[in-house]
PyMOL Python script that loads the backbone (N, CA, C, O; Angstrom):
from pymol import cmd

cmd.read_pdbstr("""\
ATOM      1  N   UNK A   1     -37.023 -87.902 -65.849  1.00  0.00           N
ATOM      2  CA  UNK A   1     -37.009 -86.215 -65.952  1.00  0.00           C
ATOM      3  C   UNK A   1     -36.840 -85.334 -66.657  1.00  0.00           C
ATOM      4  O   UNK A   1     -36.336 -86.017 -67.548  1.00  0.00           O
ATOM      5  N   UNK A   2     -36.824 -84.427 -67.025  1.00  0.00           N
ATOM      6  CA  UNK A   2     -36.418 -83.613 -67.544  1.00  0.00           C
ATOM      7  C   UNK A   2     -35.378 -82.736 -67.379  1.00  0.00           C
ATOM      8  O   UNK A   2     -35.595 -82.081 -66.360  1.00  0.00           O
ATOM      9  N   UNK A   3     -33.992 -82.304 -68.086  1.00  0.00           N
ATOM     10  CA  UNK A   3     -33.264 -81.506 -67.598  1.00  0.00           C
ATOM     11  C   UNK A   3     -33.316 -80.259 -67.620  1.00  0.00           C
ATOM     12  O   UNK A   3     -32.985 -79.510 -66.702  1.00  0.00           O
ATOM     13  N   UNK A   4     -33.865 -79.867 -68.997  1.00  0.00           N
ATOM     14  CA  UNK A   4     -34.246 -78.221 -69.435  1.00  0.00           C
ATOM     15  C   UNK A   4     -35.931 -78.716 -69.928  1.00  0.00           C
ATOM     16  O   UNK A   4     -36.550 -79.779 -69.869  1.00  0.00           O
ATOM     17  N   UNK A   5     -36.296 -77.131 -70.493  1.00  0.00           N
ATOM     18  CA  UNK A   5     -37.526 -77.421 -70.547  1.00  0.00           C
ATOM     19  C   UNK A   5     -37.446 -77.562 -72.053  1.00  0.00           C
ATOM     20  O   UNK A   5     -36.312 -77.429 -72.511  1.00  0.00           O
ATOM     21  N   UNK A   6     -38.592 -77.847 -73.066  1.00  0.00           N
ATOM     22  CA  UNK A   6     -38.726 -78.674 -73.891  1.00  0.00           C
ATOM     23  C   UNK A   6     -38.866 -77.219 -75.190  1.00  0.00           C
ATOM     24  O   UNK A   6     -39.933 -76.611 -75.101  1.00  0.00           O
ATOM     25  N   UNK A   7     -38.069 -76.802 -76.086  1.00  0.00           N
ATOM     26  CA  UNK A   7     -38.400 -75.707 -77.249  1.00  0.00           C
ATOM     27  C   UNK A   7     -38.256 -76.164 -78.590  1.00  0.00           C
ATOM     28  O   UNK A   7     -37.271 -76.327 -79.311  1.00  0.00           O
ATOM     29  N   UNK A   8     -39.879 -76.387 -78.799  1.00  0.00           N
ATOM     30  CA  UNK A   8     -39.991 -76.834 -80.443  1.00  0.00           C
ATOM     31  C   UNK A   8     -39.672 -75.940 -81.698  1.00  0.00           C
ATOM     32  O   UNK A   8     -39.625 -76.225 -82.895  1.00  0.00           O
ATOM     33  N   UNK A   9     -39.502 -74.956 -81.131  1.00  0.00           N
ATOM     34  CA  UNK A   9     -38.810 -73.747 -82.273  1.00  0.00           C
ATOM     35  C   UNK A   9     -37.493 -74.125 -82.198  1.00  0.00           C
ATOM     36  O   UNK A   9     -36.959 -73.402 -83.039  1.00  0.00           O
ATOM     37  N   UNK A  10     -36.458 -74.959 -81.604  1.00  0.00           N
ATOM     38  CA  UNK A  10     -35.380 -75.390 -82.061  1.00  0.00           C
ATOM     39  C   UNK A  10     -35.445 -76.971 -82.479  1.00  0.00           C
ATOM     40  O   UNK A  10     -34.564 -77.506 -83.152  1.00  0.00           O
ATOM     41  N   UNK A  11     -36.299 -77.466 -82.120  1.00  0.00           N
ATOM     42  CA  UNK A  11     -36.839 -78.558 -82.509  1.00  0.00           C
ATOM     43  C   UNK A  11     -37.059 -78.640 -84.865  1.00  0.00           C
ATOM     44  O   UNK A  11     -36.784 -79.423 -85.774  1.00  0.00           O
ATOM     45  N   UNK A  12     -37.645 -77.378 -84.705  1.00  0.00           N
ATOM     46  CA  UNK A  12     -38.322 -77.207 -85.965  1.00  0.00           C
ATOM     47  C   UNK A  12     -37.067 -76.941 -86.730  1.00  0.00           C
ATOM     48  O   UNK A  12     -36.810 -77.625 -87.721  1.00  0.00           O
ATOM     49  N   UNK A  13     -36.092 -75.772 -86.239  1.00  0.00           N
ATOM     50  CA  UNK A  13     -34.745 -75.356 -86.643  1.00  0.00           C
ATOM     51  C   UNK A  13     -34.018 -76.665 -87.346  1.00  0.00           C
ATOM     52  O   UNK A  13     -34.096 -77.101 -88.495  1.00  0.00           O
ATOM     53  N   UNK A  14     -33.435 -77.020 -86.435  1.00  0.00           N
ATOM     54  CA  UNK A  14     -32.892 -78.479 -86.429  1.00  0.00           C
ATOM     55  C   UNK A  14     -33.211 -79.374 -87.789  1.00  0.00           C
ATOM     56  O   UNK A  14     -32.536 -79.737 -88.752  1.00  0.00           O
ATOM     57  N   UNK A  15     -34.434 -79.523 -87.416  1.00  0.00           N
ATOM     58  CA  UNK A  15     -34.916 -80.438 -88.651  1.00  0.00           C
ATOM     59  C   UNK A  15     -34.596 -80.163 -90.001  1.00  0.00           C
ATOM     60  O   UNK A  15     -33.957 -80.818 -90.824  1.00  0.00           O
ATOM     61  N   UNK A  16     -35.383 -78.648 -90.091  1.00  0.00           N
ATOM     62  CA  UNK A  16     -34.835 -78.385 -91.275  1.00  0.00           C
ATOM     63  C   UNK A  16     -33.400 -78.490 -91.651  1.00  0.00           C
ATOM     64  O   UNK A  16     -33.085 -79.034 -92.709  1.00  0.00           O
ATOM     65  N   UNK A  17     -32.294 -77.872 -90.632  1.00  0.00           N
ATOM     66  CA  UNK A  17     -30.749 -78.033 -91.105  1.00  0.00           C
ATOM     67  C   UNK A  17     -30.680 -79.085 -91.323  1.00  0.00           C
ATOM     68  O   UNK A  17     -30.488 -79.252 -92.528  1.00  0.00           O
ATOM     69  N   UNK A  18     -30.746 -80.184 -90.655  1.00  0.00           N
ATOM     70  CA  UNK A  18     -30.828 -81.967 -91.130  1.00  0.00           C
ATOM     71  C   UNK A  18     -31.347 -82.457 -92.397  1.00  0.00           C
ATOM     72  O   UNK A  18     -31.052 -83.462 -93.043  1.00  0.00           O
ATOM     73  N   UNK A  19     -32.175 -81.537 -92.607  1.00  0.00           N
ATOM     74  CA  UNK A  19     -32.641 -81.898 -94.028  1.00  0.00           C
ATOM     75  C   UNK A  19     -31.713 -81.527 -94.823  1.00  0.00           C
ATOM     76  O   UNK A  19     -30.991 -82.415 -95.276  1.00  0.00           O
ATOM     77  N   UNK A  20     -31.489 -80.246 -95.184  1.00  0.00           N
ATOM     78  CA  UNK A  20     -30.470 -79.352 -95.980  1.00  0.00           C
ATOM     79  C   UNK A  20     -29.052 -80.281 -95.508  1.00  0.00           C
ATOM     80  O   UNK A  20     -28.464 -80.347 -96.587  1.00  0.00           O
ATOM     81  N   UNK A  21     -28.265 -80.961 -94.589  1.00  0.00           N
ATOM     82  CA  UNK A  21     -27.742 -81.532 -94.455  1.00  0.00           C
ATOM     83  C   UNK A  21     -27.851 -82.848 -95.323  1.00  0.00           C
ATOM     84  O   UNK A  21     -26.939 -82.867 -96.151  1.00  0.00           O
ATOM     85  N   UNK A  22     -28.356 -83.528 -95.370  1.00  0.00           N
ATOM     86  CA  UNK A  22     -28.989 -85.044 -95.902  1.00  0.00           C
ATOM     87  C   UNK A  22     -29.069 -84.468 -97.416  1.00  0.00           C
ATOM     88  O   UNK A  22     -28.543 -85.161 -98.288  1.00  0.00           O
ATOM     89  N   UNK A  23     -29.615 -83.398 -97.746  1.00  0.00           N
ATOM     90  CA  UNK A  23     -29.686 -83.036 -99.384  1.00  0.00           C
ATOM     91  C   UNK A  23     -27.878 -82.960 -99.817  1.00  0.00           C
ATOM     92  O   UNK A  23     -27.280 -83.793-100.498  1.00  0.00           O
ATOM     93  N   UNK A  24     -27.420 -81.978 -99.325  1.00  0.00           N
ATOM     94  CA  UNK A  24     -26.110 -81.893 -99.775  1.00  0.00           C
ATOM     95  C   UNK A  24     -25.226 -83.254 -99.690  1.00  0.00           C
ATOM     96  O   UNK A  24     -24.354 -83.603-100.485  1.00  0.00           O
ATOM     97  N   UNK A  25     -25.703 -83.987 -98.437  1.00  0.00           N
ATOM     98  CA  UNK A  25     -24.598 -85.390 -98.497  1.00  0.00           C
ATOM     99  C   UNK A  25     -25.127 -86.572 -99.527  1.00  0.00           C
ATOM    100  O   UNK A  25     -24.388 -87.489 -99.885  1.00  0.00           O
ATOM    101  N   UNK A  26     -26.417 -86.444 -99.933  1.00  0.00           N
ATOM    102  CA  UNK A  26     -27.067 -87.040-101.171  1.00  0.00           C
ATOM    103  C   UNK A  26     -26.179 -86.773-102.425  1.00  0.00           C
ATOM    104  O   UNK A  26     -25.675 -87.712-103.040  1.00  0.00           O
ATOM    105  N   UNK A  27     -26.010 -85.551-102.769  1.00  0.00           N
ATOM    106  CA  UNK A  27     -25.587 -84.783-103.765  1.00  0.00           C
ATOM    107  C   UNK A  27     -23.766 -85.483-103.948  1.00  0.00           C
ATOM    108  O   UNK A  27     -23.254 -86.153-104.845  1.00  0.00           O
ATOM    109  N   UNK A  28     -23.221 -84.947-102.667  1.00  0.00           N
ATOM    110  CA  UNK A  28     -21.991 -85.634-102.672  1.00  0.00           C
ATOM    111  C   UNK A  28     -21.459 -86.885-102.887  1.00  0.00           C
ATOM    112  O   UNK A  28     -20.270 -87.161-103.046  1.00  0.00           O
ATOM    113  N   UNK A  29     -22.580 -87.762-102.884  1.00  0.00           N
ATOM    114  CA  UNK A  29     -22.520 -89.229-102.486  1.00  0.00           C
ATOM    115  C   UNK A  29     -22.657 -89.345-103.514  1.00  0.00           C
ATOM    116  O   UNK A  29     -22.115 -90.388-103.879  1.00  0.00           O
ATOM    117  N   UNK A  30     -23.187 -88.751-104.418  1.00  0.00           N
ATOM    118  CA  UNK A  30     -23.477 -89.038-106.214  1.00  0.00           C
ATOM    119  C   UNK A  30     -24.704 -90.193-106.254  1.00  0.00           C
ATOM    120  O   UNK A  30     -24.749 -91.133-107.047  1.00  0.00           O
ATOM    121  N   UNK A  31     -25.662 -89.897-105.230  1.00  0.00           N
ATOM    122  CA  UNK A  31     -27.337 -90.300-105.217  1.00  0.00           C
ATOM    123  C   UNK A  31     -28.237 -89.671-105.916  1.00  0.00           C
ATOM    124  O   UNK A  31     -29.136 -90.193-106.575  1.00  0.00           O
ATOM    125  N   UNK A  32     -28.006 -88.511-105.784  1.00  0.00           N
ATOM    126  CA  UNK A  32     -28.758 -87.753-106.683  1.00  0.00           C
ATOM    127  C   UNK A  32     -27.807 -86.595-107.253  1.00  0.00           C
ATOM    128  O   UNK A  32     -26.659 -86.436-106.837  1.00  0.00           O
ATOM    129  N   UNK A  33     -28.373 -85.833-108.208  1.00  0.00           N
ATOM    130  CA  UNK A  33     -27.719 -84.183-108.307  1.00  0.00           C
ATOM    131  C   UNK A  33     -28.738 -83.010-107.678  1.00  0.00           C
ATOM    132  O   UNK A  33     -29.948 -83.165-107.844  1.00  0.00           O
ATOM    133  N   UNK A  34     -28.290 -81.945-107.023  1.00  0.00           N
ATOM    134  CA  UNK A  34     -29.087 -81.015-106.220  1.00  0.00           C
ATOM    135  C   UNK A  34     -28.026 -79.716-107.038  1.00  0.00           C
ATOM    136  O   UNK A  34     -26.813 -79.685-107.249  1.00  0.00           O
ATOM    137  N   UNK A  35     -29.139 -78.739-107.345  1.00  0.00           N
ATOM    138  CA  UNK A  35     -28.689 -77.534-107.813  1.00  0.00           C
ATOM    139  C   UNK A  35     -28.405 -76.880-106.311  1.00  0.00           C
ATOM    140  O   UNK A  35     -29.153 -77.074-105.353  1.00  0.00           O
ATOM    141  N   UNK A  36     -27.394 -76.205-106.274  1.00  0.00           N
ATOM    142  CA  UNK A  36     -27.048 -75.428-105.040  1.00  0.00           C
ATOM    143  C   UNK A  36     -28.113 -74.526-104.619  1.00  0.00           C
ATOM    144  O   UNK A  36     -28.203 -74.459-103.393  1.00  0.00           O
ATOM    145  N   UNK A  37     -29.147 -73.640-105.423  1.00  0.00           N
ATOM    146  CA  UNK A  37     -29.690 -72.730-104.736  1.00  0.00           C
ATOM    147  C   UNK A  37     -31.159 -73.496-104.375  1.00  0.00           C
ATOM    148  O   UNK A  37     -32.045 -72.766-103.930  1.00  0.00           O
ATOM    149  N   UNK A  38     -31.437 -74.871-104.540  1.00  0.00           N
ATOM    150  CA  UNK A  38     -32.231 -75.441-103.473  1.00  0.00           C
ATOM    151  C   UNK A  38     -32.288 -75.488-102.644  1.00  0.00           C
ATOM    152  O   UNK A  38     -33.412 -75.685-102.181  1.00  0.00           O
ATOM    153  N   UNK A  39     -31.365 -75.379-101.901  1.00  0.00           N
ATOM    154  CA  UNK A  39     -30.982 -75.709-100.332  1.00  0.00           C
ATOM    155  C   UNK A  39     -31.585 -74.181 -99.703  1.00  0.00           C
ATOM    156  O   UNK A  39     -32.363 -74.299 -98.756  1.00  0.00           O
ATOM    157  N   UNK A  40     -31.250 -72.663-100.207  1.00  0.00           N
ATOM    158  CA  UNK A  40     -31.968 -71.796-100.102  1.00  0.00           C
ATOM    159  C   UNK A  40     -33.017 -71.947 -99.409  1.00  0.00           C
ATOM    160  O   UNK A  40     -32.896 -72.002 -98.185  1.00  0.00           O
ATOM    161  N   UNK A  41     -34.194 -72.043 -99.964  1.00  0.00           N
ATOM    162  CA  UNK A  41     -35.097 -72.039 -99.692  1.00  0.00           C
ATOM    163  C   UNK A  41     -35.882 -72.773 -98.285  1.00  0.00           C
ATOM    164  O   UNK A  41     -36.735 -72.416 -97.473  1.00  0.00           O
ATOM    165  N   UNK A  42     -34.910 -74.210 -98.573  1.00  0.00           N
ATOM    166  CA  UNK A  42     -35.637 -74.736 -96.987  1.00  0.00           C
ATOM    167  C   UNK A  42     -34.916 -74.585 -95.629  1.00  0.00           C
ATOM    168  O   UNK A  42     -35.256 -75.028 -94.532  1.00  0.00           O
ATOM    169  N   UNK A  43     -33.737 -73.781 -96.006  1.00  0.00           N
ATOM    170  CA  UNK A  43     -33.236 -73.176 -94.851  1.00  0.00           C
ATOM    171  C   UNK A  43     -33.748 -71.991 -94.085  1.00  0.00           C
ATOM    172  O   UNK A  43     -33.871 -71.784 -92.878  1.00  0.00           O
ATOM    173  N   UNK A  44     -34.017 -71.256 -95.185  1.00  0.00           N
ATOM    174  CA  UNK A  44     -34.734 -69.901 -94.878  1.00  0.00           C
ATOM    175  C   UNK A  44     -36.107 -69.898 -94.997  1.00  0.00           C
ATOM    176  O   UNK A  44     -36.742 -68.856 -95.161  1.00  0.00           O
ATOM    177  N   UNK A  45     -36.625 -71.023 -94.923  1.00  0.00           N
ATOM    178  CA  UNK A  45     -38.092 -71.308 -94.566  1.00  0.00           C
ATOM    179  C   UNK A  45     -38.257 -72.096 -93.362  1.00  0.00           C
ATOM    180  O   UNK A  45     -39.121 -71.848 -92.520  1.00  0.00           O
ATOM    181  N   UNK A  46     -37.512 -72.949 -93.290  1.00  0.00           N
ATOM    182  CA  UNK A  46     -37.243 -73.492 -92.265  1.00  0.00           C
ATOM    183  C   UNK A  46     -37.061 -72.800 -90.903  1.00  0.00           C
ATOM    184  O   UNK A  46     -37.694 -73.062 -89.880  1.00  0.00           O
ATOM    185  N   UNK A  47     -36.214 -71.988 -91.032  1.00  0.00           N
ATOM    186  CA  UNK A  47     -35.785 -70.933 -89.691  1.00  0.00           C
ATOM    187  C   UNK A  47     -36.873 -69.558 -89.579  1.00  0.00           C
ATOM    188  O   UNK A  47     -36.570 -68.753 -88.699  1.00  0.00           O
ATOM    189  N   UNK A  48     -37.823 -69.313 -90.217  1.00  0.00           N
ATOM    190  CA  UNK A  48     -38.779 -68.560 -90.461  1.00  0.00           C
ATOM    191  C   UNK A  48     -39.757 -69.652 -89.380  1.00  0.00           C
ATOM    192  O   UNK A  48     -40.032 -69.503 -88.189  1.00  0.00           O
ATOM    193  N   UNK A  49     -40.136 -70.797 -90.365  1.00  0.00           N
ATOM    194  CA  UNK A  49     -40.820 -71.839 -89.320  1.00  0.00           C
ATOM    195  C   UNK A  49     -40.515 -71.626 -87.851  1.00  0.00           C
ATOM    196  O   UNK A  49     -41.269 -70.924 -87.177  1.00  0.00           O
ATOM    197  N   UNK A  50     -39.493 -72.172 -87.347  1.00  0.00           N
ATOM    198  CA  UNK A  50     -39.163 -71.814 -86.283  1.00  0.00           C
ATOM    199  C   UNK A  50     -38.810 -70.646 -85.516  1.00  0.00           C
ATOM    200  O   UNK A  50     -38.217 -70.787 -84.446  1.00  0.00           O
ATOM    201  N   UNK A  51     -39.050 -69.744 -85.864  1.00  0.00           N
ATOM    202  CA  UNK A  51     -39.120 -68.221 -85.196  1.00  0.00           C
ATOM    203  C   UNK A  51     -40.566 -68.257 -84.982  1.00  0.00           C
ATOM    204  O   UNK A  51     -40.939 -67.984 -83.842  1.00  0.00           O
ATOM    205  N   UNK A  52     -41.793 -68.652 -86.196  1.00  0.00           N
ATOM    206  CA  UNK A  52     -43.248 -68.366 -85.709  1.00  0.00           C
ATOM    207  C   UNK A  52     -43.450 -69.676 -84.580  1.00  0.00           C
ATOM    208  O   UNK A  52     -44.243 -69.403 -83.678  1.00  0.00           O
ATOM    209  N   UNK A  53     -42.926 -70.854 -84.526  1.00  0.00           N
ATOM    210  CA  UNK A  53     -43.220 -71.589 -83.671  1.00  0.00           C
ATOM    211  C   UNK A  53     -42.773 -71.491 -82.413  1.00  0.00           C
ATOM    212  O   UNK A  53     -43.297 -72.201 -81.554  1.00  0.00           O
ATOM    213  N   UNK A  54     -41.610 -70.497 -82.033  1.00  0.00           N
ATOM    214  CA  UNK A  54     -40.621 -70.288 -80.939  1.00  0.00           C
ATOM    215  C   UNK A  54     -41.218 -68.969 -80.315  1.00  0.00           C
ATOM    216  O   UNK A  54     -40.942 -68.758 -79.134  1.00  0.00           O
ATOM    217  N   UNK A  55     -41.981 -68.088 -80.965  1.00  0.00           N
ATOM    218  CA  UNK A  55     -42.949 -66.683 -80.973  1.00  0.00           C
ATOM    219  C   UNK A  55     -43.985 -67.844 -80.153  1.00  0.00           C
ATOM    220  O   UNK A  55     -43.946 -68.015 -78.935  1.00  0.00           O
ATOM    221  N   UNK A  56     -44.819 -68.519 -81.006  1.00  0.00           N
ATOM    222  CA  UNK A  56     -45.903 -68.751 -80.692  1.00  0.00           C
ATOM    223  C   UNK A  56     -45.641 -69.725 -79.124  1.00  0.00           C
ATOM    224  O   UNK A  56     -46.467 -69.502 -78.239  1.00  0.00           O
ATOM    225  N   UNK A  57     -44.874 -70.436 -78.914  1.00  0.00           N
ATOM    226  CA  UNK A  57     -44.405 -70.939 -77.724  1.00  0.00           C
ATOM    227  C   UNK A  57     -44.556 -70.420 -76.535  1.00  0.00           C
ATOM    228  O   UNK A  57     -45.269 -70.867 -75.637  1.00  0.00           O
ATOM    229  N   UNK A  58     -43.620 -69.086 -76.501  1.00  0.00           N
ATOM    230  CA  UNK A  58     -43.282 -68.369 -75.780  1.00  0.00           C
ATOM    231  C   UNK A  58     -44.511 -67.507 -75.147  1.00  0.00           C
ATOM    232  O   UNK A  58     -44.560 -67.186 -73.960  1.00  0.00           O
ATOM    233  N   UNK A  59     -45.599 -67.148 -76.228  1.00  0.00           N
ATOM    234  CA  UNK A  59     -46.737 -66.698 -76.180  1.00  0.00           C
ATOM    235  C   UNK A  59     -47.556 -67.407 -75.312  1.00  0.00           C
ATOM    236  O   UNK A  59     -48.189 -66.671 -74.554  1.00  0.00           O
ATOM    237  N   UNK A  60     -47.784 -68.805 -75.151  1.00  0.00           N
ATOM    238  CA  UNK A  60     -48.662 -69.942 -74.390  1.00  0.00           C
ATOM    239  C   UNK A  60     -47.970 -70.098 -73.129  1.00  0.00           C
ATOM    240  O   UNK A  60     -48.514 -70.210 -72.031  1.00  0.00           O
ATOM    241  N   UNK A  61     -46.507 -70.097 -73.411  1.00  0.00           N
ATOM    242  CA  UNK A  61     -46.018 -70.139 -71.934  1.00  0.00           C
ATOM    243  C   UNK A  61     -45.945 -69.039 -71.201  1.00  0.00           C
ATOM    244  O   UNK A  61     -45.989 -69.158 -69.977  1.00  0.00           O
ATOM    245  N   UNK A  62     -45.795 -67.506 -71.911  1.00  0.00           N
ATOM    246  CA  UNK A  62     -46.438 -66.746 -70.793  1.00  0.00           C
ATOM    247  C   UNK A  62     -47.476 -66.292 -70.731  1.00  0.00           C
ATOM    248  O   UNK A  62     -47.527 -65.131 -70.326  1.00  0.00           O
ATOM    249  N   UNK A  63     -48.616 -66.905 -71.058  1.00  0.00           N
ATOM    250  CA  UNK A  63     -49.868 -66.503 -70.858  1.00  0.00           C
ATOM    251  C   UNK A  63     -50.122 -67.615 -69.653  1.00  0.00           C
ATOM    252  O   UNK A  63     -50.714 -67.237 -68.641  1.00  0.00           O
ATOM    253  N   UNK A  64     -49.697 -68.913 -69.760  1.00  0.00           N
ATOM    254  CA  UNK A  64     -50.198 -69.996 -68.626  1.00  0.00           C
ATOM    255  C   UNK A  64     -49.150 -69.552 -67.350  1.00  0.00           C
ATOM    256  O   UNK A  64     -49.362 -69.981 -66.216  1.00  0.00           O
ATOM    257  N   UNK A  65     -48.374 -68.944 -67.551  1.00  0.00           N
ATOM    258  CA  UNK A  65     -47.036 -68.967 -66.389  1.00  0.00           C
ATOM    259  C   UNK A  65     -47.505 -67.654 -65.323  1.00  0.00           C
ATOM    260  O   UNK A  65     -47.164 -67.488 -64.152  1.00  0.00           O
ATOM    261  N   UNK A  66     -48.419 -66.791 -66.190  1.00  0.00           N
ATOM    262  CA  UNK A  66     -49.355 -65.237 -65.621  1.00  0.00           C
ATOM    263  C   UNK A  66     -50.653 -65.737 -65.169  1.00  0.00           C
ATOM    264  O   UNK A  66     -51.146 -65.161 -64.199  1.00  0.00           O
ATOM    265  N   UNK A  67     -51.351 -66.793 -65.748  1.00  0.00           N
ATOM    266  CA  UNK A  67     -52.651 -67.615 -64.984  1.00  0.00           C
ATOM    267  C   UNK A  67     -52.427 -68.002 -63.904  1.00  0.00           C
ATOM    268  O   UNK A  67     -52.794 -67.274 -62.982  1.00  0.00           O
ATOM    269  N   UNK A  68     -51.814 -69.152 -63.614  1.00  0.00           N
ATOM    270  CA  UNK A  68     -51.177 -69.769 -62.417  1.00  0.00           C
ATOM    271  C   UNK A  68     -50.067 -69.959 -61.794  1.00  0.00           C
ATOM    272  O   UNK A  68     -48.976 -70.110 -62.344  1.00  0.00           O
ATOM    273  N   UNK A  69     -50.216 -69.961 -60.961  1.00  0.00           N
ATOM    274  CA  UNK A  69     -48.315 -70.176 -60.477  1.00  0.00           C
ATOM    275  C   UNK A  69     -48.364 -71.697 -60.669  1.00  0.00           C
ATOM    276  O   UNK A  69     -49.445 -72.284 -60.729  1.00  0.00           O
ATOM    277  N   UNK A  70     -47.020 -72.422 -60.779  1.00  0.00           N
ATOM    278  CA  UNK A  70     -46.765 -73.665 -60.879  1.00  0.00           C
ATOM    279  C   UNK A  70     -45.778 -73.625 -60.035  1.00  0.00           C
ATOM    280  O   UNK A  70     -45.480 -72.599 -59.423  1.00  0.00           O
ATOM    281  N   UNK A  71     -45.034 -74.984 -59.888  1.00  0.00           N
ATOM    282  CA  UNK A  71     -44.663 -75.599 -58.803  1.00  0.00           C
ATOM    283  C   UNK A  71     -43.032 -75.240 -59.180  1.00  0.00           C
ATOM    284  O   UNK A  71     -42.163 -74.855 -58.398  1.00  0.00           O
ATOM    285  N   UNK A  72     -42.921 -75.487 -60.576  1.00  0.00           N
ATOM    286  CA  UNK A  72     -41.313 -74.967 -60.438  1.00  0.00           C
ATOM    287  C   UNK A  72     -41.082 -73.452 -60.125  1.00  0.00           C
ATOM    288  O   UNK A  72     -39.960 -72.973 -59.959  1.00  0.00           O
ATOM    289  N   UNK A  73     -41.849 -72.988 -60.083  1.00  0.00           N
ATOM    290  CA  UNK A  73     -41.891 -71.432 -60.001  1.00  0.00           C
ATOM    291  C   UNK A  73     -42.392 -70.607 -59.133  1.00  0.00           C
ATOM    292  O   UNK A  73     -42.492 -69.387 -59.260  1.00  0.00           O
ATOM    293  N   UNK A  74     -42.908 -71.658 -57.691  1.00  0.00           N
ATOM    294  CA  UNK A  74     -43.295 -70.435 -56.909  1.00  0.00           C
ATOM    295  C   UNK A  74     -43.489 -69.141 -56.310  1.00  0.00           C
ATOM    296  O   UNK A  74     -42.754 -68.292 -56.815  1.00  0.00           O
ATOM    297  N   UNK A  75     -44.197 -68.741 -55.448  1.00  0.00           N
ATOM    298  CA  UNK A  75     -44.147 -67.195 -55.103  1.00  0.00           C
ATOM    299  C   UNK A  75     -42.879 -67.400 -53.979  1.00  0.00           C
ATOM    300  O   UNK A  75     -42.633 -68.404 -53.311  1.00  0.00           O
ATOM    301  N   UNK A  76     -42.220 -66.196 -54.006  1.00  0.00           N
ATOM    302  CA  UNK A  76     -41.088 -66.157 -52.617  1.00  0.00           C
ATOM    303  C   UNK A  76     -41.929 -66.050 -51.710  1.00  0.00           C
ATOM    304  O   UNK A  76     -43.011 -65.481 -51.851  1.00  0.00           O
ATOM    305  N   UNK A  77     -41.375 -66.786 -50.280  1.00  0.00           N
ATOM    306  CA  UNK A  77     -41.920 -66.673 -49.104  1.00  0.00           C
ATOM    307  C   UNK A  77     -41.642 -65.342 -48.552  1.00  0.00           C
ATOM    308  O   UNK A  77     -40.584 -64.784 -48.844  1.00  0.00           O
ATOM    309  N   UNK A  78     -42.651 -64.691 -47.646  1.00  0.00           N
ATOM    310  CA  UNK A  78     -42.236 -63.406 -47.137  1.00  0.00           C
ATOM    311  C   UNK A  78     -41.011 -63.208 -46.243  1.00  0.00           C
ATOM    312  O   UNK A  78     -40.416 -64.252 -45.976  1.00  0.00           O
ATOM    313  N   UNK A  79     -40.519 -62.091 -45.732  1.00  0.00           N
ATOM    314  CA  UNK A  79     -39.188 -62.346 -45.275  1.00  0.00           C
ATOM    315  C   UNK A  79     -39.867 -62.107 -44.115  1.00  0.00           C
ATOM    316  O   UNK A  79     -41.070 -61.843 -44.102  1.00  0.00           O
ATOM    317  N   UNK A  80     -38.964 -62.203 -42.829  1.00  0.00           N
ATOM    318  CA  UNK A  80     -39.252 -62.792 -41.651  1.00  0.00           C
ATOM    319  C   UNK A  80     -38.530 -61.606 -41.171  1.00  0.00           C
ATOM    320  O   UNK A  80     -37.587 -61.034 -41.718  1.00  0.00           O
ATOM    321  N   UNK A  81     -39.193 -61.289 -39.928  1.00  0.00           N
ATOM    322  CA  UNK A  81     -38.635 -59.980 -39.171  1.00  0.00           C
ATOM    323  C   UNK A  81     -37.444 -60.355 -38.917  1.00  0.00           C
ATOM    324  O   UNK A  81     -37.191 -61.559 -38.942  1.00  0.00           O
ATOM    325  N   UNK A  82     -36.319 -59.291 -38.577  1.00  0.00           N
ATOM    326  CA  UNK A  82     -35.265 -59.426 -37.780  1.00  0.00           C
ATOM    327  C   UNK A  82     -35.614 -59.138 -36.215  1.00  0.00           C
ATOM    328  O   UNK A  82     -36.133 -58.115 -35.767  1.00  0.00           O
ATOM    329  N   UNK A  83     -35.228 -60.212 -35.546  1.00  0.00           N
ATOM    330  CA  UNK A  83     -35.333 -59.710 -34.359  1.00  0.00           C
ATOM    331  C   UNK A  83     -34.343 -59.565 -33.302  1.00  0.00           C
ATOM    332  O   UNK A  83     -34.454 -59.499 -32.078  1.00  0.00           O
ATOM    333  N   UNK A  84     -33.207 -59.527 -34.201  1.00  0.00           N
ATOM    334  CA  UNK A  84     -31.539 -58.971 -33.798  1.00  0.00           C
ATOM    335  C   UNK A  84     -31.749 -57.333 -33.705  1.00  0.00           C
ATOM    336  O   UNK A  84     -31.343 -56.639 -32.772  1.00  0.00           O
ATOM    337  N   UNK A  85     -32.362 -56.929 -34.699  1.00  0.00           N
ATOM    338  CA  UNK A  85     -32.584 -55.511 -34.485  1.00  0.00           C
ATOM    339  C   UNK A  85     -33.304 -54.912 -33.653  1.00  0.00           C
ATOM    340  O   UNK A  85     -34.248 -55.580 -33.232  1.00  0.00           O
ATOM    341  N   UNK A  86     -33.216 -54.033 -33.318  1.00  0.00           N
ATOM    342  CA  UNK A  86     -34.325 -53.015 -32.352  1.00  0.00           C
ATOM    343  C   UNK A  86     -34.502 -51.968 -32.946  1.00  0.00           C
ATOM    344  O   UNK A  86     -33.487 -51.429 -33.387  1.00  0.00           O
ATOM    345  N   UNK A  87     -35.648 -51.388 -33.147  1.00  0.00           N
ATOM    346  CA  UNK A  87     -35.574 -49.836 -33.450  1.00  0.00           C
ATOM    347  C   UNK A  87     -35.451 -48.977 -32.790  1.00  0.00           C
ATOM    348  O   UNK A  87     -35.828 -48.928 -31.619  1.00  0.00           O
ATOM    349  N   UNK A  88     -34.761 -47.908 -33.546  1.00  0.00           N
ATOM    350  CA  UNK A  88     -34.389 -46.781 -32.215  1.00  0.00           C
ATOM    351  C   UNK A  88     -35.208 -46.088 -31.457  1.00  0.00           C
ATOM    352  O   UNK A  88     -36.410 -46.215 -31.687  1.00  0.00           O
ATOM    353  N   UNK A  89     -34.824 -45.295 -30.504  1.00  0.00           N
ATOM    354  CA  UNK A  89     -35.993 -44.775 -29.266  1.00  0.00           C
ATOM    355  C   UNK A  89     -35.553 -43.235 -30.026  1.00  0.00           C
ATOM    356  O   UNK A  89     -36.060 -42.185 -29.631  1.00  0.00           O
TER     357      UNK A  89
END
""", "prot")
cmd.dss("prot")
cmd.show_as("cartoon", "prot")
cmd.util.cbc("prot")
cmd.orient("prot")
């Protein structure tokens, strides 16, 4: 059972930021030489792609939620009349 809903935009952002971290760790460990400006397009591109994915996901979920009611968000029940109050005469 999922504890929260899946958010693909955050997955994309996390993937690109992890990639940037791996690039810097490889450079710090002398595995390869990376110029400092290489990571900037990776981070900016990843954040822009994550924003696009998040907006697309939001649009899809909004369209699906208005099209059909789901079990996760049922309609509220009709309020029951209060029998303890009487109308004034």
